[in-house]
C-alpha positions in Angstrom: 14.8 1.2 44.4 13.1 0.7 41.1 9.4 0.6 40.7 7.3 -1.6 38.5 5.8 0.1 35.5 2.2 1.0 35.8 -0.4 -0.8 33.7 -0.7 2.3 31.5 3.1 2.4 31.0 3.1 -1.3 30.0 0.3 -0.7 27.5 2.2 2.2 26.0 5.4 0.1 25.8 3.5 -2.7 24.2 1.9 -0.4 21.6 5.4 1.1 20.8 6.8 -2.4 20.4 3.9 -3.3 18.0 4.5 -0.2 16.0 8.2 -0.8 15.8 7.6 -4.4 14.6 5.1 -3.2 12.0 7.5 -0.6 10.7 10.3 -3.1 10.5 8.0 -5.7 8.8 7.0 -3.1 6.2 10.6 -2.5 5.3 11.5 -6.2 5.3 8.5 -7.4 3.3 8.8 -4.6 0.8 12.5 -5.5 0.2 12.2 -9.3 0.2 8.5 -10.3 -0.2 6.6 -12.6 2.1 8.6 -15.7 1.2 12.0 -14.0 1.6 11.3 -12.1 4.8 12.5 -13.7 8.0 11.0 -13.2 11.5 14.5 -12.9 13.0 15.4 -10.1 10.6 12.2 -8.2 11.2 12.8 -8.4 15.0 16.4 -7.3 14.5 15.3 -4.3 12.5 12.9 -3.4 15.2 15.5 -4.0 17.9 13.2 -6.4 19.7 13.0 -10.1 20.6 11.5 -12.1 17.8 9.2 -13.9 20.3 7.2 -10.6 20.4 6.1 -11.2 16.8 4.3 -14.4 17.9 3.1 -12.8 21.1 1.5 -9.7 19.4 0.7 -11.0 15.9 0.6 -14.8 16.2 3.6 -15.1 13.8 4.8 -14.0 10.4 1.4 -14.2 8.7 -0.3 -12.2 11.4 2.3 -9.5 11.1 1.9 -9.5 7.3 -1.9 -9.1 7.8 -1.3 -6.2 10.2 0.3 -4.5 7.2 -3.0 -5.0 5.3 -4.8 -3.2 8.2 -2.2 -0.4 8.0 -2.9 0.0 4.3 -6.7 0.0 4.8 -6.2 2.7 7.5 -4.1 4.7 5.2 -6.5 4.3 2.3 -9.4 5.5 4.4 -7.6 8.9 4.8 -7.8 9.7 1.1 -10.2 7.3 -0.7 -13.9 7.2 -0.5 -17.0 6.9 -2.6 -17.4 10.7 -2.7 -14.0 11.2 -4.3 -14.3 11.6 -8.1 -12.6 8.8 -10.0 -10.0 11.0 -11.6 -9.0 12.4 -8.3 -9.0 9.0 -6.7 -6.4 7.8 -9.2 -4.2 10.8 -8.4 -4.5 10.2 -4.6 -3.4 6.6 -5.1 -0.5 7.8 -7.1 0.5 10.3 -4.4 0.3 7.6 -1.7 2.4 5.2 -3.8 5.1 7.9 -4.4 5.0 9.1 -0.8 5.6 5.6 0.6 6.5 3.1 -2.1 6.8 0.2 0.4 3.1 -0.7 0.3 3.2 -0.7 -3.5 6.2 -3.0 -3.4 4.3 -5.3 -1.1 1.5 -5.5 -3.7 4.1 -6.2 -6.4 5.6 -9.0 -4.3 2.1 -10.4 -3.8 1.7 -10.6 -7.5 5.0 -12.5 -7.8 4.8 -15.1 -5.0 2.5 -17.1 -2.9 1.6 -15.6 0.5 -1.4 -14.2 2.3 -3.3 -11.8 0.0 -3.1 -8.1 0.8 -6.6 -6.5 0.5 -9.7 -7.5 -1.3 -10.0 -6.8 -4.9 -13.8 -7.3 -4.7 -14.2 -4.1 -2.8 -12.3 -2.1 -5.3 -14.2 -3.8 -8.1 -17.6 -3.1 -6.6 -16.6 0.6 -6.2 -15.8 0.7 -9.9 -19.0 -1.0 -10.8 -20.9 1.6 -8.7 -19.0 4.4 -10.4 -19.8 2.9 -13.8 -23.5 2.8 -12.9 -23.3 6.5 -12.0 -21.6 7.4 -15.3 -18.0 7.9 -14.0 -16.9 5.0 -16.2 -18.2 4.2 -19.7 -20.6 1.2 -19.8 -18.6 -0.6 -22.5 -15.5 -0.8 -20.3 -14.8 -3.8 -18.1 -14.3 -2.5 -14.5 -11.9 -5.3 -13.7 -9.6 -4.4 -16.5 -9.8 -0.7 -15.8 -8.8 -1.5 -12.2 -5.9 -3.6 -13.4 -4.8 -0.9 -15.8 -4.7 1.9 -13.2 -3.0 -0.4 -10.6 -0.3 -1.0 -13.1 0.0 2.7 -14.1 0.2 3.7 -10.4 2.8 1.1 -9.3 4.9 1.5 -12.5 7.0 4.3 -11.1 7.7 2.4 -7.9 8.3 -0.9 -9.7 10.6 0.6 -12.4 12.2 3.8 -11.3 15.1 3.6 -13.7 12.8 2.9 -16.7 10.6 5.8 -15.6 13.7 8.1 -15.5 14.8 6.9 -18.9 11.4 7.4 -20.6 10.4 10.7 -18.9 13.8 12.2 -17.9 12.4 12.7 -14.4 13.0 10.8 -11.2 9.7 9.3 -9.8 10.4 11.0 -6.5 10.7 14.4 -8.2 7.6 16.6 -7.5 7.6 17.6 -11.2 7.2 13.9 -12.2 4.3 13.4 -9.8 2.6 16.6 -11.0 2.9 15.8 -14.7 2.1 12.1 -14.3 -0.9 12.8 -12.0 -2.3 15.2 -14.6 -1.9 12.7 -17.4 -3.6 10.0 -15.3 -6.4 12.4 -14.4 -7.0 13.2 -18.1 -7.0 9.6 -19.0 -9.5 8.8 -16.3 -11.8 11.7 -17.4 -11.8 10.3 -20.9 -13.2 7.0 -19.7 -16.5 8.6 -18.5 -19.8 7.5 -20.0 
């Protein structure tokens, strides 16, 4: 005789299914972008019925937006207004190297139409605040500083072969991360008021 799962067991199973779908979506969207990703392929990666994507997330866009929440949760673990600007840059670099999939999502977002990931206005207001506090010289445009460091951080993820050719190091090599982080840290320090 089999018993029905308890409400707690059903909740745990639902949460596991959601996490499997999010993990599969992260892989799929990072590989193919929003336009190229297919709900059936995400479900197949997760080993689940594709109907669960609609049930839990309301469809492909809702699942994509769940990845934004994942990024925001991850970002809160290492970024904050108390972190000095040069250290913040290094932490973003470490996050990008540790899991390049979120950076690849950002790259895809820049290449195609789809729901936006994140809000650039929050990042920009943080840089404006840092500029007012002297962490960034007053003659620099915070929007272009933001764009510059986003490019610098995602470069190794976006162009690993070019990175190897120029530096002689693989972007996943800890020595690359150490040396590149120190370079970005020095550049950020030179931008102070």
